[in-house]
C-alpha positions in Angstrom: 130.7 142.9 21.9 131.4 144.3 18.0 133.6 141.2 17.6 131.7 138.7 18.9 128.1 139.9 17.4 129.7 140.4 13.9 132.0 137.6 13.6 131.2 134.9 16.1 134.5 134.8 17.9 134.3 134.9 21.6 136.4 137.5 23.1 137.4 136.9 26.8 140.5 139.0 27.2 141.3 142.2 26.2 143.6 144.8 26.1 142.5 148.3 24.9 145.4 151.3 24.7 144.9 154.9 24.0 147.0 157.1 22.0 150.0 157.7 24.6 150.1 153.7 25.1 150.7 153.3 21.4 153.5 156.0 21.2 155.0 154.8 24.4 155.2 151.3 23.5 157.1 152.6 20.1 159.3 154.7 22.0 159.9 152.0 24.6 161.3 149.5 21.9 163.6 152.5 20.8 161.4 153.4 18.0 160.6 151.7 14.4 162.1 151.6 11.1 159.8 152.3 7.9 159.9 152.9 4.7 158.0 156.1 4.0 157.5 158.4 0.9 157.7 162.3 1.0 154.2 162.6 0.8 153.4 160.2 4.1 156.3 162.4 6.0 154.2 165.5 5.3 151.0 163.8 6.5 153.1 162.5 9.6 153.7 166.3 10.3 150.5 167.3 9.7 148.8 164.7 12.3 151.5 165.8 14.6 150.1 169.2 15.1 147.1 167.9 16.7 148.9 165.4 18.9 151.3 168.1 20.0 148.2 170.2 20.8 146.4 167.3 22.8 149.5 166.7 24.7 150.6 169.9 25.3 153.5 169.8 23.4 155.2 172.6 21.7 154.3 173.0 17.8 156.9 171.5 15.7 157.9 168.7 18.1 158.9 165.7 16.3 158.4 167.1 12.8 160.1 165.1 9.9 162.5 166.3 7.5 160.3 166.6 4.4 163.1 166.2 1.9 164.1 163.0 2.9 162.1 159.4 2.0 163.0 155.6 1.9 163.9 154.2 5.4 163.3 156.6 7.9 163.3 156.1 11.9 159.8 157.3 13.4 159.5 157.6 17.5 156.3 157.0 19.0 154.4 160.4 18.3 155.9 160.1 14.7 154.5 155.9 14.4 151.0 157.0 15.7 150.6 160.2 13.2 151.6 157.6 10.6 149.3 155.3 11.4 146.5 157.8 12.0 146.8 158.7 8.3 143.2 158.4 6.6 143.9 160.5 3.3 146.6 158.1 1.6 144.5 155.9 0.0 141.7 154.5 1.3 140.7 153.2 5.0 142.5 149.5 4.1 145.7 151.7 3.4 145.4 153.3 7.2 144.9 149.6 8.7 148.0 148.4 6.4 150.0 151.4 8.1 148.9 150.2 11.3 149.9 146.7 11.0 153.3 148.0 9.7 154.1 149.7 12.7 152.7 147.0 15.1 154.9 144.4 13.3 157.9 146.7 13.6 157.2 146.8 17.2 156.5 143.2 17.8 159.7 142.2 16.9 161.6 144.3 18.7 159.5 143.7 21.8 161.2 140.6 23.4 164.3 142.4 23.6 163.1 145.5 24.9 161.1 143.7 27.6 164.6 142.4 28.7 166.4 145.5 28.5 164.0 147.9 28.8 161.1 146.3 30.9 160.5 149.1 33.4 160.0 152.1 30.9 157.8 149.7 28.8 155.6 149.1 31.7 155.8 152.7 33.0 154.6 154.3 29.5 151.8 151.3 28.6 149.9 150.4 32.2 148.4 153.9 32.8 147.3 154.0 29.5 145.6 150.9 29.0 142.7 149.3 29.9 142.4 145.4 30.3 140.6 142.6 31.9 143.7 140.7 32.2 144.8 140.2 36.0 148.4 141.1 37.3 149.4 137.3 37.4 148.4 137.2 33.9 150.0 140.0 32.9 153.4 138.7 34.7 153.0 134.9 33.3 152.9 136.7 29.6 155.7 138.7 30.6 157.7 135.7 31.0 156.9 134.2 27.7 158.1 137.3 25.6 161.0 135.0 24.4 159.1 132.7 23.0 157.6 135.8 20.4 161.1 135.6 18.6 159.9 132.2 17.3 156.2 133.0 16.3 155.8 133.9 12.1 153.8 137.2 12.4 150.8 137.1 10.2 148.6 140.0 9.3 145.2 140.1 7.5 141.9 142.3 6.7 138.5 141.7 7.5 136.6 142.0 5.7 138.2 139.9 3.2 138.7 140.9 -0.5 135.5 139.5 -2.5 133.3 140.0 0.7 132.1 143.4 0.6 130.7 146.6 -1.6 130.5 149.7 -1.2 127.0 151.2 -0.6 125.7 154.5 0.3 123.5 154.1 3.4 121.8 157.4 4.5 124.1 159.7 2.4 127.5 157.9 3.9 129.3 155.6 2.0 129.5 152.2 3.9 131.1 148.9 3.5 128.3 146.1 3.2 130.0 143.3 4.4 129.2 139.5 3.9 129.7 138.5 7.8 128.9 134.8 7.1 131.7 134.6 4.3 134.0 136.5 7.0 133.1 134.6 9.9 133.7 131.1 7.8 137.1 132.6 6.8 137.9 133.4 10.6 137.0 130.0 12.0 138.8 128.5 9.3 142.1 130.0 9.8 142.1 130.6 13.5 140.3 127.5 14.5 141.2 125.2 11.6 137.4 124.5 11.2 
């Protein structure tokens, strides 16, 4: 409803995943390799405290070595913790981290569907909500090999220059030029 109302884009199919599905998806593809700073690793460990508490895992489970930085391998809970970080940079930094994880997962997904499809589905299905039918999901899974041929493109909404920081009711929020973003999306998605 938010996308349809604010961005004038019809959404007729959706998949909503919870934290467990996100972590399970990363685990099902064998984890992801990303460049992390020492500070980012420290925040991963901080977010793991909450994740471990909520999932009933012992504290310290999946903590990362804070003396290491650079290219590191993250499992599902670590990738989730990395993606949730709101304290380094702006909210745009957080969404960039989410895109990095999802891009790495998407690159590994076709192979994982072939070699680890059962675990992938077992980890995802109980933790998602969708209006796709079982037949639609099955047809999409058969097209997994095609994912290898697509270029992955990511972007930001709102677009740079189409928003400003304002304070409303003592809260700092973005005031967005929705018309400019609607035009941008219609051009990018539909060629209009």
